[in-house]
N, C-alpha and C positions, 0 to 999 in steps of 0.2 A: 963515135956516134952512139955506140951502145952504152957506154959508161954515162954519157950525158943523159941519154934517155932513161937509164936505170936510176940515175941519181935524182931525177925530177920527182918521182913519187916519194922518195925519202925526204926530200925537202918539203914537199906539200903536207906531210903529216903534222908537223908541229904547228903549221899556220892554219889551224882549223877555226880558230875564233876570229881570224882577221875578217874584216868586212868584205864582202863579195856578193856578187849577184846570185850565186847559187847556194851558198851556205847560209846566208842570213835568213831566208824564209824557213829553213828546216827546223830551227829551234822553236819558233812560234808554232809551226804546224804540229811538232811533237808535243808541245805543251798544251795546245788547244783541246786535244781530246781529254787530257786530264782535268782541265778546268771544266769542260762540259760535263764530264762524269761527276765531278764534285757538285756542280750546280744541279745536276739531275737528282743526285742523292738528297741534296738539301731540299729541293722542291718536293720530292716524294715524301721526305720526312715531314715537311710542313703540311702536306695534304693529309697525310695519315694523322698528324697531330690535330688538324682542324676537324677531321671527321670524328676522331675520338672525343674531342671537346664537344662537337655537336651532338654526338650520341649520348655523351654523359649529361650534357645540358638537357637533352630531350628526356632522358630517363629521370633526371632530377626534377624536371618540370612536370612530369606526369602525375606524381602524387599531389602536387599543388593543384593541378587541374581537377583531379578527382575530388580533392578536399574542397575545392571551390564549388564543384558541381553537386557534391553530396552535402546537404546541410547537416548540422549537428542534430543529435537525437532530441534534445530539448527544444530546439527551434522547430523541428518537424512536428513534435507533439503539440506545441502551442497552437498552430493553426488548426490541427485536427480537433483539438479540444474546443477551439472557438467555433469551428464548423459544426461540431456535434452539439454545442451549447445552443445554437439557434433553433433547431427543431425541438430540442428538449424544452426550451423556454416557451415556444409556441404551444407545445402539448400541455405544459403546466398552466399556461394562461387559459387554454380551452377547458381544462379540467376545473379550474377555479370558476370560470364562467358557468359551467354546467352545475357545479356545486352551489353557486349563488342562486341559480334558477330553481334548482330542486329545493333549496332551503326556503326560498320565497313561496314556492308552491305548497310546501309542507305547512308553512305558517298560515297561508290563506286557508288551506284545508282545515287546520286546527281551529282557526277563528270561525269558519263556517260551521264546523261541527259543534263548537261551543254554542254558537247562536242557535243552531238547530235543536240542541238539547234543551236550552232555555225556552225556546218557543214550544217545543213538544211538552215540556213540563208545565208551562203556563196553560197550554191548551188542555192538557189532561186535567189540571185543577179546575179549569172553567167547565169542562164537560162533566166532571164529577159533581161540581156545585150545581150545575143545571139539573143533573139527574136527581140529586138529593132534593133540590127545590121542587121539582115536579112531584116527587113522592110525598113530601111534607105538605105541599099545597093540596094534594088530594085528601089529606087527613084533617085539614082545617075544619071542614064541616063537622067532623066527629068531635073536635075540640069545642066547637060552638055549642053542640048539644050537651056536652059535659058541663060547660059553664052555666047554661040555663038550668040544668038539673041541680047544680050546686046552689044556685041562687034560690031555688024553690025548696031546697032541703031534701030533694029526692036522692041525692048522691050519698048513699050510706052503705055500710057493709062491704061486701066484696066488690061492688061497683066503684066505691070510693078508692079502694086499693088498686083496682085496675086503672082508674083514671090517673092516679099518682104515678104508677109505673110507666104509663104511656107518656106522660109529661116529662118524666126523667129521661126516658129513652130518646125523645125528640130533642131534649135540651143538649144531649151529647153531640148531636149533629149541628148545634149552633142555633137552634130555634129559640127565639125569645118573643114574648108577647108584650104589648103595650096598649095603653088606653085605659086610664083610670079617671074617675071623677076628680076634678080639681086640677088636672094637668093644664098647662098653658097650651093654647091652640097653636099647632104647627101645621101649616098648609101642606108641608111635604110628607107628613105622617098621619094627619087626620083628614077625614072627609066630613065636612059639616053638613048635617041633615037639616037642622033648624038654627035660626039665629033669634036671640031675644036680648033685651037690655036688662041690666040689673045694677042697682046701686051698691051691691056687695062686692063687685069685682072692679079692679082698676085696669085690667087688660083682658083681651079675649080669653075666655076660660071654658074648658070642657065641663059642662054641668050634668051631662048624662051620656052614657055609653051604651049604644045599641048593639055594637059588635066590636070585639077587640081586634086589634091589628097585630100582625106578626111580621117578623123579619128574620131572615136566615143569614147570620153573620152580619155583613154590611148591606145585604141585598134585601130590599123591601118586597115581601111577598103579598101583603095586603094592607091597605090603610084601615084605620079604625073609624067606624061610623059613630059620630058624636053629635051632641047638641051643644051649641056655643052660646055663651052669654057675653055680651059686649057692655062696656061701661055706659052709663046714661049720657055722659057728656059727648060721646060719639054719636 
């Protein structure tokens, strides 16, 4: 009995790989932890690898995001220059408008001043001529007396010299006398005192001068008093 019992374990040792209900599940159970361990390591390695790839991709993508969000220096300068050009153009247009207005005002003032100077000069000449005419007109009776004295032969000696000097001084101011016997009658310059007919004239003619006429420049100071002879046919 004992030999048989002791020999049974010795026989069971070589038959380890034979199929049986107890020994068959042992091998898979021993191999299962090894497979699960390998799978765990592979999975961990894949997770780590994915995270490293994700981190690397994120780090690599960050510069592109920054580069996309940050425009180039030239691209940023162009809008700034365009934005600054708007106010500058408006200011330049305003300055040009003001310059045109001031130029127009200056031209108008220059024209007005030129017209003012011409008007003042013209008025000054008119006033000076009027003043001279008044003074000369006051001396015409003196000239009439000198003419009568000359006709009668009384103007001799120092009086004749004084009369010549007075006539020369008045001539410098533009005074001229008119009205001589034989002049054609001019209603604008002569004042007819008498009219008579004569066969010796062919047109109205001054045949006698009672008083000479004078004009200052183009201005008539006094007409001449004359006697007029008309042709007989009239």
